[in-house]
C-alpha positions in Angstrom: -135.8 6.1 -7.7 -135.7 8.1 -11.3 -133.7 5.9 -13.4 -132.2 8.8 -15.0 -130.8 9.9 -11.4 -129.4 6.3 -11.0 -127.6 6.2 -13.5 -126.1 9.6 -12.9 -124.8 8.8 -9.4 -123.3 5.4 -10.5 -121.3 7.7 -12.9 -120.4 10.2 -10.7 -119.1 7.2 -8.0 -117.4 5.4 -11.2 -119.9 2.7 -11.0 -120.4 1.0 -14.5 -121.9 -2.0 -15.8 -118.7 -4.0 -16.2 -118.1 -3.7 -12.5 -118.8 -6.9 -10.0 -121.0 -5.1 -6.9 -121.6 -6.4 -3.4 -124.4 -4.5 -1.7 -124.8 -4.2 2.1 -126.1 -2.3 4.9 -127.0 -2.4 8.3 -129.5 -4.4 7.7 -130.0 -6.0 4.1 -133.0 -3.5 3.6 -131.5 -0.9 2.1 -129.1 -3.0 0.0 -132.0 -5.1 -1.1 -134.0 -1.5 -2.8 -129.9 -0.9 -4.4 -130.0 -4.1 -5.5 -133.0 -3.9 -7.5 -132.5 -0.8 -9.0 -129.4 -1.7 -10.0 -130.9 -4.8 -11.8 -134.3 -4.7 -12.6 -134.1 -0.5 -13.8 -131.0 -0.1 -15.0 -129.6 -3.9 -16.4 -126.5 -4.3 -14.5 -125.9 -7.8 -14.4 -122.8 -8.6 -12.0 -124.6 -7.2 -8.7 -124.6 -9.3 -5.5 -126.4 -8.0 -2.4 -125.0 -10.0 0.9 -128.4 -10.4 3.0 -126.5 -10.3 6.4 -125.1 -7.1 6.2 -123.6 -5.7 9.1 -125.6 -7.3 11.4 -123.8 -10.9 10.7 -120.7 -9.3 9.6 -120.1 -7.4 13.0 -120.7 -10.9 14.9 -116.9 -11.8 13.8 -113.8 -10.1 15.5 -111.5 -11.5 13.3 -113.3 -10.4 9.7 -111.8 -6.9 8.4 -114.0 -3.9 8.0 -113.3 0.0 6.7 -115.1 3.1 7.6 -115.1 4.3 4.5 -118.7 4.4 2.8 -117.6 2.8 -0.5 -114.8 -0.1 -0.9 -113.5 -1.0 -4.6 -111.6 -3.6 -5.0 -108.9 -3.5 -8.0 
């Protein structure tokens, strides 16, 4: 993945180095890739990967979820 493209994408999503970022996907594989890009290539510091992702989260009926692909906490 091109670093410049990654920076542009983050900027379009209003994601900065100062954000606390928790990544997830269906099984943890794609989010691990994004974690690597953000930490190792772009130098972000506050990045976590939820490796259980939806596979684990969906096993618990009482946990919240949203249909949005980008969830932000203000």
